[in-house]
PDB file with one MODEL, atoms N, CA, C and O in Angstrom:
MODEL        1
ATOM      1  N   MET A   1     -39.166  13.843   5.416  1.00  0.00           N
ATOM      2  CA  MET A   1     -38.106  13.422   6.282  1.00  0.00           C
ATOM      3  C   MET A   1     -38.677  12.820   7.557  1.00  0.00           C
ATOM      4  O   MET A   1     -37.946  12.225   8.350  1.00  0.00           O
ATOM      5  N   ALA A   2     -39.952  12.970   7.749  1.00  0.00           N
ATOM      6  CA  ALA A   2     -40.580  12.406   8.941  1.00  0.00           C
ATOM      7  C   ALA A   2     -40.613  10.892   8.883  1.00  0.00           C
ATOM      8  O   ALA A   2     -40.634  10.238   9.926  1.00  0.00           O
ATOM      9  N   ASP A   3     -40.619  10.321   7.691  1.00  0.00           N
ATOM     10  CA  ASP A   3     -40.676   8.873   7.575  1.00  0.00           C
ATOM     11  C   ASP A   3     -39.308   8.231   7.335  1.00  0.00           C
ATOM     12  O   ASP A   3     -39.232   7.049   7.001  1.00  0.00           O
ATOM     13  N   ALA A   4     -38.247   8.986   7.498  1.00  0.00           N
ATOM     14  CA  ALA A   4     -36.902   8.449   7.293  1.00  0.00           C
ATOM     15  C   ALA A   4     -36.538   7.525   8.448  1.00  0.00           C
ATOM     16  O   ALA A   4     -36.816   7.817   9.611  1.00  0.00           O
ATOM     17  N   THR A   5     -35.921   6.426   8.110  1.00  0.00           N
ATOM     18  CA  THR A   5     -35.531   5.483   9.146  1.00  0.00           C
ATOM     19  C   THR A   5     -34.209   5.907   9.770  1.00  0.00           C
ATOM     20  O   THR A   5     -33.510   6.786   9.265  1.00  0.00           O
ATOM     21  N   GLN A   6     -33.895   5.269  10.859  1.00  0.00           N
ATOM     22  CA  GLN A   6     -32.662   5.580  11.572  1.00  0.00           C
ATOM     23  C   GLN A   6     -31.438   5.249  10.715  1.00  0.00           C
ATOM     24  O   GLN A   6     -30.441   5.970  10.758  1.00  0.00           O
ATOM     25  N   ASP A   7     -31.504   4.169   9.940  1.00  0.00           N
ATOM     26  CA  ASP A   7     -30.378   3.799   9.072  1.00  0.00           C
ATOM     27  C   ASP A   7     -30.132   4.849   7.997  1.00  0.00           C
ATOM     28  O   ASP A   7     -28.983   5.168   7.691  1.00  0.00           O
ATOM     29  N   GLU A   8     -31.200   5.386   7.424  1.00  0.00           N
ATOM     30  CA  GLU A   8     -31.050   6.423   6.404  1.00  0.00           C
ATOM     31  C   GLU A   8     -30.439   7.687   6.990  1.00  0.00           C
ATOM     32  O   GLU A   8     -29.614   8.340   6.350  1.00  0.00           O
ATOM     33  N   LEU A   9     -30.843   8.031   8.204  1.00  0.00           N
ATOM     34  CA  LEU A   9     -30.274   9.220   8.846  1.00  0.00           C
ATOM     35  C   LEU A   9     -28.799   9.025   9.167  1.00  0.00           C
ATOM     36  O   LEU A   9     -28.005   9.951   9.001  1.00  0.00           O
ATOM     37  N   GLN A  10     -28.418   7.830   9.626  1.00  0.00           N
ATOM     38  CA  GLN A  10     -27.017   7.556   9.914  1.00  0.00           C
ATOM     39  C   GLN A  10     -26.184   7.566   8.635  1.00  0.00           C
ATOM     40  O   GLN A  10     -25.055   8.055   8.632  1.00  0.00           O
ATOM     41  N   ALA A  11     -26.735   7.031   7.558  1.00  0.00           N
ATOM     42  CA  ALA A  11     -26.022   7.036   6.278  1.00  0.00           C
ATOM     43  C   ALA A  11     -25.844   8.471   5.777  1.00  0.00           C
ATOM     44  O   ALA A  11     -24.783   8.827   5.265  1.00  0.00           O
ATOM     45  N   HIS A  12     -26.874   9.282   5.924  1.00  0.00           N
ATOM     46  CA  HIS A  12     -26.783  10.684   5.504  1.00  0.00           C
ATOM     47  C   HIS A  12     -25.749  11.429   6.340  1.00  0.00           C
ATOM     48  O   HIS A  12     -24.967  12.214   5.803  1.00  0.00           O
ATOM     49  N   GLU A  13     -25.737  11.193   7.639  1.00  0.00           N
ATOM     50  CA  GLU A  13     -24.781  11.858   8.513  1.00  0.00           C
ATOM     51  C   GLU A  13     -23.348  11.428   8.192  1.00  0.00           C
ATOM     52  O   GLU A  13     -22.439  12.259   8.217  1.00  0.00           O
ATOM     53  N   ALA A  14     -23.135  10.166   7.895  1.00  0.00           N
ATOM     54  CA  ALA A  14     -21.799   9.681   7.532  1.00  0.00           C
ATOM     55  C   ALA A  14     -21.335  10.308   6.223  1.00  0.00           C
ATOM     56  O   ALA A  14     -20.166  10.670   6.089  1.00  0.00           O
ATOM     57  N   THR A  15     -22.233  10.438   5.267  1.00  0.00           N
ATOM     58  CA  THR A  15     -21.893  11.069   3.999  1.00  0.00           C
ATOM     59  C   THR A  15     -21.558  12.539   4.203  1.00  0.00           C
ATOM     60  O   THR A  15     -20.601  13.049   3.619  1.00  0.00           O
ATOM     61  N   TYR A  16     -22.339  13.213   5.025  1.00  0.00           N
ATOM     62  CA  TYR A  16     -22.086  14.630   5.307  1.00  0.00           C
ATOM     63  C   TYR A  16     -20.735  14.820   5.980  1.00  0.00           C
ATOM     64  O   TYR A  16     -20.000  15.741   5.623  1.00  0.00           O
ATOM     65  N   GLN A  17     -20.388  13.974   6.941  1.00  0.00           N
ATOM     66  CA  GLN A  17     -19.111  14.101   7.627  1.00  0.00           C
ATOM     67  C   GLN A  17     -17.943  13.816   6.691  1.00  0.00           C
ATOM     68  O   GLN A  17     -16.911  14.482   6.770  1.00  0.00           O
ATOM     69  N   ALA A  18     -18.094  12.837   5.808  1.00  0.00           N
ATOM     70  CA  ALA A  18     -17.030  12.536   4.845  1.00  0.00           C
ATOM     71  C   ALA A  18     -16.829  13.703   3.884  1.00  0.00           C
ATOM     72  O   ALA A  18     -15.694  14.064   3.571  1.00  0.00           O
ATOM     73  N   PHE A  19     -17.917  14.288   3.419  1.00  0.00           N
ATOM     74  CA  PHE A  19     -17.809  15.443   2.528  1.00  0.00           C
ATOM     75  C   PHE A  19     -17.192  16.635   3.249  1.00  0.00           C
ATOM     76  O   PHE A  19     -16.406  17.379   2.661  1.00  0.00           O
ATOM     77  N   SER A  20     -17.540  16.821   4.511  1.00  0.00           N
ATOM     78  CA  SER A  20     -16.977  17.911   5.299  1.00  0.00           C
ATOM     79  C   SER A  20     -15.471  17.743   5.470  1.00  0.00           C
ATOM     80  O   SER A  20     -14.731  18.724   5.398  1.00  0.00           O
ATOM     81  N   LYS A  21     -15.009  16.522   5.694  1.00  0.00           N
ATOM     82  CA  LYS A  21     -13.575  16.266   5.810  1.00  0.00           C
ATOM     83  C   LYS A  21     -12.873  16.515   4.483  1.00  0.00           C
ATOM     84  O   LYS A  21     -11.757  17.034   4.464  1.00  0.00           O
ATOM     85  N   LEU A  22     -13.504  16.154   3.383  1.00  0.00           N
ATOM     86  CA  LEU A  22     -12.917  16.390   2.068  1.00  0.00           C
ATOM     87  C   LEU A  22     -12.778  17.878   1.785  1.00  0.00           C
ATOM     88  O   LEU A  22     -11.758  18.315   1.254  1.00  0.00           O
ATOM     89  N   VAL A  23     -13.786  18.653   2.132  1.00  0.00           N
ATOM     90  CA  VAL A  23     -13.734  20.103   1.933  1.00  0.00           C
ATOM     91  C   VAL A  23     -12.643  20.716   2.801  1.00  0.00           C
ATOM     92  O   VAL A  23     -11.904  21.584   2.337  1.00  0.00           O
ATOM     93  N   LEU A  24     -12.527  20.279   4.052  1.00  0.00           N
ATOM     94  CA  LEU A  24     -11.481  20.784   4.931  1.00  0.00           C
ATOM     95  C   LEU A  24     -10.101  20.439   4.382  1.00  0.00           C
ATOM     96  O   LEU A  24      -9.199  21.276   4.419  1.00  0.00           O
ATOM     97  N   PHE A  25      -9.923  19.223   3.874  1.00  0.00           N
ATOM     98  CA  PHE A  25      -8.649  18.818   3.288  1.00  0.00           C
ATOM     99  C   PHE A  25      -8.305  19.697   2.098  1.00  0.00           C
ATOM    100  O   PHE A  25      -7.159  20.126   1.968  1.00  0.00           O
ATOM    101  N   MET A  26      -9.254  19.972   1.236  1.00  0.00           N
ATOM    102  CA  MET A  26      -8.987  20.781   0.052  1.00  0.00           C
ATOM    103  C   MET A  26      -8.659  22.224   0.422  1.00  0.00           C
ATOM    104  O   MET A  26      -7.810  22.842  -0.220  1.00  0.00           O
ATOM    105  N   ILE A  27      -9.311  22.768   1.436  1.00  0.00           N
ATOM    106  CA  ILE A  27      -9.015  24.134   1.873  1.00  0.00           C
ATOM    107  C   ILE A  27      -7.597  24.209   2.435  1.00  0.00           C
ATOM    108  O   ILE A  27      -6.850  25.133   2.114  1.00  0.00           O
ATOM    109  N   LEU A  28      -7.223  23.239   3.274  1.00  0.00           N
ATOM    110  CA  LEU A  28      -5.876  23.234   3.836  1.00  0.00           C
ATOM    111  C   LEU A  28      -4.821  23.022   2.762  1.00  0.00           C
ATOM    112  O   LEU A  28      -3.751  23.629   2.817  1.00  0.00           O
ATOM    113  N   LEU A  29      -5.110  22.164   1.783  1.00  0.00           N
ATOM    114  CA  LEU A  29      -4.156  21.942   0.700  1.00  0.00           C
ATOM    115  C   LEU A  29      -3.996  23.201  -0.157  1.00  0.00           C
ATOM    116  O   LEU A  29      -2.886  23.522  -0.581  1.00  0.00           O
ATOM    117  N   LEU A  30      -5.079  23.903  -0.409  1.00  0.00           N
ATOM    118  CA  LEU A  30      -5.004  25.145  -1.170  1.00  0.00           C
ATOM    119  C   LEU A  30      -4.173  26.192  -0.445  1.00  0.00           C
ATOM    120  O   LEU A  30      -3.368  26.886  -1.067  1.00  0.00           O
ATOM    121  N   ILE A  31      -4.359  26.311   0.854  1.00  0.00           N
ATOM    122  CA  ILE A  31      -3.560  27.251   1.646  1.00  0.00           C
ATOM    123  C   ILE A  31      -2.086  26.860   1.598  1.00  0.00           C
ATOM    124  O   ILE A  31      -1.216  27.723   1.477  1.00  0.00           O
ATOM    125  N   LEU A  32      -1.804  25.562   1.692  1.00  0.00           N
ATOM    126  CA  LEU A  32      -0.416  25.091   1.622  1.00  0.00           C
ATOM    127  C   LEU A  32       0.201  25.405   0.263  1.00  0.00           C
ATOM    128  O   LEU A  32       1.340  25.867   0.193  1.00  0.00           O
ATOM    129  N   ILE A  33      -0.526  25.163  -0.797  1.00  0.00           N
ATOM    130  CA  ILE A  33      -0.008  25.431  -2.144  1.00  0.00           C
ATOM    131  C   ILE A  33       0.242  26.922  -2.346  1.00  0.00           C
ATOM    132  O   ILE A  33       1.280  27.311  -2.880  1.00  0.00           O
ATOM    133  N   LEU A  34      -0.696  27.752  -1.925  1.00  0.00           N
ATOM    134  CA  LEU A  34      -0.505  29.195  -2.081  1.00  0.00           C
ATOM    135  C   LEU A  34       0.670  29.710  -1.259  1.00  0.00           C
ATOM    136  O   LEU A  34       1.407  30.583  -1.717  1.00  0.00           O
ATOM    137  N   SER A  35       0.854  29.180  -0.053  1.00  0.00           N
ATOM    138  CA  SER A  35       1.973  29.645   0.772  1.00  0.00           C
ATOM    139  C   SER A  35       3.310  29.179   0.204  1.00  0.00           C
ATOM    140  O   SER A  35       4.290  29.921   0.258  1.00  0.00           O
ATOM    141  N   THR A  36       3.369  27.970  -0.337  1.00  0.00           N
ATOM    142  CA  THR A  36       4.627  27.526  -0.934  1.00  0.00           C
ATOM    143  C   THR A  36       4.920  28.274  -2.232  1.00  0.00           C
ATOM    144  O   THR A  36       6.082  28.528  -2.548  1.00  0.00           O
ATOM    145  N   MET A  37       3.883  28.627  -2.984  1.00  0.00           N
ATOM    146  CA  MET A  37       4.102  29.451  -4.173  1.00  0.00           C
ATOM    147  C   MET A  37       4.629  30.827  -3.789  1.00  0.00           C
ATOM    148  O   MET A  37       5.494  31.376  -4.471  1.00  0.00           O
ATOM    149  N   ALA A  38       4.115  31.378  -2.706  1.00  0.00           N
ATOM    150  CA  ALA A  38       4.598  32.678  -2.244  1.00  0.00           C
ATOM    151  C   ALA A  38       6.049  32.589  -1.797  1.00  0.00           C
ATOM    152  O   ALA A  38       6.843  33.491  -2.066  1.00  0.00           O
ATOM    153  N   LEU A  39       6.394  31.505  -1.115  1.00  0.00           N
ATOM    154  CA  LEU A  39       7.788  31.339  -0.697  1.00  0.00           C
ATOM    155  C   LEU A  39       8.705  31.181  -1.901  1.00  0.00           C
ATOM    156  O   LEU A  39       9.792  31.757  -1.938  1.00  0.00           O
ATOM    157  N   GLY A  40       8.277  30.416  -2.866  1.00  0.00           N
ATOM    158  CA  GLY A  40       9.133  30.150  -4.013  1.00  0.00           C
ATOM    159  C   GLY A  40       9.262  31.311  -4.969  1.00  0.00           C
ATOM    160  O   GLY A  40      10.348  31.567  -5.489  1.00  0.00           O
ATOM    161  N   LEU A  41       8.179  32.016  -5.211  1.00  0.00           N
ATOM    162  CA  LEU A  41       8.187  33.070  -6.218  1.00  0.00           C
ATOM    163  C   LEU A  41       8.485  34.454  -5.650  1.00  0.00           C
ATOM    164  O   LEU A  41       9.279  35.202  -6.220  1.00  0.00           O
ATOM    165  N   VAL A  42       7.867  34.787  -4.558  1.00  0.00           N
ATOM    166  CA  VAL A  42       8.011  36.137  -4.017  1.00  0.00           C
ATOM    167  C   VAL A  42       9.227  36.240  -3.107  1.00  0.00           C
ATOM    168  O   VAL A  42       9.991  37.200  -3.206  1.00  0.00           O
ATOM    169  N   ALA A  43       9.419  35.265  -2.220  1.00  0.00           N
ATOM    170  CA  ALA A  43      10.506  35.334  -1.252  1.00  0.00           C
ATOM    171  C   ALA A  43      11.816  34.760  -1.793  1.00  0.00           C
ATOM    172  O   ALA A  43      12.851  34.863  -1.135  1.00  0.00           O
ATOM    173  N   HIS A  44      11.782  34.168  -2.961  1.00  0.00           N
ATOM    174  CA  HIS A  44      12.969  33.608  -3.617  1.00  0.00           C
ATOM    175  C   HIS A  44      13.652  32.534  -2.755  1.00  0.00           C
ATOM    176  O   HIS A  44      14.875  32.513  -2.615  1.00  0.00           O
ATOM    177  N   VAL A  45      12.828  31.643  -2.182  1.00  0.00           N
ATOM    178  CA  VAL A  45      13.339  30.520  -1.394  1.00  0.00           C
ATOM    179  C   VAL A  45      12.725  29.237  -1.970  1.00  0.00           C
ATOM    180  O   VAL A  45      11.897  28.602  -1.316  1.00  0.00           O
ATOM    181  N   PRO A  46      13.126  28.854  -3.186  1.00  0.00           N
ATOM    182  CA  PRO A  46      12.453  27.732  -3.840  1.00  0.00           C
ATOM    183  C   PRO A  46      12.708  26.373  -3.189  1.00  0.00           C
ATOM    184  O   PRO A  46      11.830  25.509  -3.199  1.00  0.00           O
ATOM    185  N   VAL A  47      13.903  26.176  -2.621  1.00  0.00           N
ATOM    186  CA  VAL A  47      14.200  24.877  -2.001  1.00  0.00           C
ATOM    187  C   VAL A  47      13.333  24.664  -0.763  1.00  0.00           C
ATOM    188  O   VAL A  47      12.773  23.586  -0.565  1.00  0.00           O
ATOM    189  N   LEU A  48      13.228  25.689   0.059  1.00  0.00           N
ATOM    190  CA  LEU A  48      12.379  25.599   1.245  1.00  0.00           C
ATOM    191  C   LEU A  48      10.917  25.416   0.845  1.00  0.00           C
ATOM    192  O   LEU A  48      10.189  24.653   1.480  1.00  0.00           O
ATOM    193  N   ALA A  49      10.494  26.106  -0.194  1.00  0.00           N
ATOM    194  CA  ALA A  49       9.118  25.974  -0.659  1.00  0.00           C
ATOM    195  C   ALA A  49       8.846  24.554  -1.150  1.00  0.00           C
ATOM    196  O   ALA A  49       7.779  24.002  -0.880  1.00  0.00           O
ATOM    197  N   LEU A  50       9.787  23.965  -1.858  1.00  0.00           N
ATOM    198  CA  LEU A  50       9.628  22.598  -2.347  1.00  0.00           C
ATOM    199  C   LEU A  50       9.545  21.610  -1.192  1.00  0.00           C
ATOM    200  O   LEU A  50       8.676  20.739  -1.172  1.00  0.00           O
ATOM    201  N   LEU A  51      10.452  21.749  -0.233  1.00  0.00           N
ATOM    202  CA  LEU A  51      10.435  20.853   0.920  1.00  0.00           C
ATOM    203  C   LEU A  51       9.162  21.011   1.752  1.00  0.00           C
ATOM    204  O   LEU A  51       8.578  20.025   2.200  1.00  0.00           O
ATOM    205  N   LEU A  52       8.741  22.249   1.951  1.00  0.00           N
ATOM    206  CA  LEU A  52       7.513  22.500   2.699  1.00  0.00           C
ATOM    207  C   LEU A  52       6.297  21.980   1.940  1.00  0.00           C
ATOM    208  O   LEU A  52       5.367  21.447   2.545  1.00  0.00           O
ATOM    209  N   GLY A  53       6.301  22.130   0.641  1.00  0.00           N
ATOM    210  CA  GLY A  53       5.183  21.637  -0.155  1.00  0.00           C
ATOM    211  C   GLY A  53       5.057  20.132  -0.122  1.00  0.00           C
ATOM    212  O   GLY A  53       3.966  19.597   0.077  1.00  0.00           O
ATOM    213  N   ILE A  54       6.174  19.444  -0.317  1.00  0.00           N
ATOM    214  CA  ILE A  54       6.141  17.980  -0.299  1.00  0.00           C
ATOM    215  C   ILE A  54       5.840  17.462   1.105  1.00  0.00           C
ATOM    216  O   ILE A  54       4.994  16.585   1.279  1.00  0.00           O
ATOM    217  N   GLY A  55       6.529  18.002   2.099  1.00  0.00           N
ATOM    218  CA  GLY A  55       6.299  17.566   3.481  1.00  0.00           C
ATOM    219  C   GLY A  55       4.904  17.881   3.983  1.00  0.00           C
ATOM    220  O   GLY A  55       4.278  17.066   4.661  1.00  0.00           O
ATOM    221  N   GLY A  56       4.426  19.053   3.652  1.00  0.00           N
ATOM    222  CA  GLY A  56       3.084  19.436   4.084  1.00  0.00           C
ATOM    223  C   GLY A  56       1.999  18.613   3.427  1.00  0.00           C
ATOM    224  O   GLY A  56       1.013  18.248   4.067  1.00  0.00           O
ATOM    225  N   THR A  57       2.177  18.318   2.150  1.00  0.00           N
ATOM    226  CA  THR A  57       1.194  17.489   1.445  1.00  0.00           C
ATOM    227  C   THR A  57       1.167  16.083   2.026  1.00  0.00           C
ATOM    228  O   THR A  57       0.097  15.521   2.255  1.00  0.00           O
ATOM    229  N   LEU A  58       2.347  15.516   2.263  1.00  0.00           N
ATOM    230  CA  LEU A  58       2.394  14.181   2.871  1.00  0.00           C
ATOM    231  C   LEU A  58       1.800  14.199   4.278  1.00  0.00           C
ATOM    232  O   LEU A  58       1.098  13.264   4.664  1.00  0.00           O
ATOM    233  N   ALA A  59       2.073  15.242   5.038  1.00  0.00           N
ATOM    234  CA  ALA A  59       1.516  15.341   6.384  1.00  0.00           C
ATOM    235  C   ALA A  59      -0.007  15.441   6.343  1.00  0.00           C
ATOM    236  O   ALA A  59      -0.693  14.825   7.160  1.00  0.00           O
ATOM    237  N   LEU A  60      -0.537  16.213   5.397  1.00  0.00           N
ATOM    238  CA  LEU A  60      -1.990  16.310   5.266  1.00  0.00           C
ATOM    239  C   LEU A  60      -2.609  14.972   4.884  1.00  0.00           C
ATOM    240  O   LEU A  60      -3.621  14.567   5.456  1.00  0.00           O
ATOM    241  N   ILE A  61      -2.010  14.293   3.929  1.00  0.00           N
ATOM    242  CA  ILE A  61      -2.554  13.002   3.490  1.00  0.00           C
ATOM    243  C   ILE A  61      -2.515  11.986   4.626  1.00  0.00           C
ATOM    244  O   ILE A  61      -3.499  11.293   4.886  1.00  0.00           O
ATOM    245  N   ILE A  62      -1.372  11.904   5.296  1.00  0.00           N
ATOM    246  CA  ILE A  62      -1.255  10.943   6.399  1.00  0.00           C
ATOM    247  C   ILE A  62      -2.189  11.323   7.546  1.00  0.00           C
ATOM    248  O   ILE A  62      -2.836  10.456   8.133  1.00  0.00           O
ATOM    249  N   GLY A  63      -2.262  12.606   7.863  1.00  0.00           N
ATOM    250  CA  GLY A  63      -3.138  13.043   8.942  1.00  0.00           C
ATOM    251  C   GLY A  63      -4.603  12.739   8.677  1.00  0.00           C
ATOM    252  O   GLY A  63      -5.313  12.280   9.573  1.00  0.00           O
ATOM    253  N   PHE A  64      -5.060  12.987   7.467  1.00  0.00           N
ATOM    254  CA  PHE A  64      -6.455  12.724   7.174  1.00  0.00           C
ATOM    255  C   PHE A  64      -6.724  11.235   7.016  1.00  0.00           C
ATOM    256  O   PHE A  64      -7.837  10.780   7.279  1.00  0.00           O
ATOM    257  N   ALA A  65      -5.713  10.457   6.586  1.00  0.00           N
ATOM    258  CA  ALA A  65      -5.911   9.022   6.461  1.00  0.00           C
ATOM    259  C   ALA A  65      -5.977   8.358   7.839  1.00  0.00           C
ATOM    260  O   ALA A  65      -6.770   7.443   8.059  1.00  0.00           O
ATOM    261  N   VAL A  66      -5.137   8.828   8.758  1.00  0.00           N
ATOM    262  CA  VAL A  66      -5.105   8.225  10.093  1.00  0.00           C
ATOM    263  C   VAL A  66      -6.316   8.675  10.904  1.00  0.00           C
ATOM    264  O   VAL A  66      -6.968   7.859  11.556  1.00  0.00           O
ATOM    265  N   LEU A  67      -6.615   9.960  10.863  1.00  0.00           N
ATOM    266  CA  LEU A  67      -7.720  10.485  11.674  1.00  0.00           C
ATOM    267  C   LEU A  67      -9.085  10.262  11.019  1.00  0.00           C
ATOM    268  O   LEU A  67     -10.111  10.322  11.696  1.00  0.00           O
ATOM    269  N   GLY A  68      -9.104  10.010   9.730  1.00  0.00           N
ATOM    270  CA  GLY A  68     -10.371   9.850   9.023  1.00  0.00           C
ATOM    271  C   GLY A  68     -10.830   8.433   9.058  1.00  0.00           C
ATOM    272  O   GLY A  68     -11.884   8.112   8.510  1.00  0.00           O
TER     273      GLY A  68
ENDMDL
END
């Protein structure tokens, strides 16, 4: 790694940051899915769970697309 150029280091850092954002997105989406499943199945509020699931997923996608 001592002979790595500045361009290679910047490319590696960009790849690492993109992967980190993808992992964060997947963790947040998993939490959203589990919470909507809990609302729909355990709390017996399926309409709210559906709306929260669709709205939350769209919010996550738009948020990561705009900020990413």
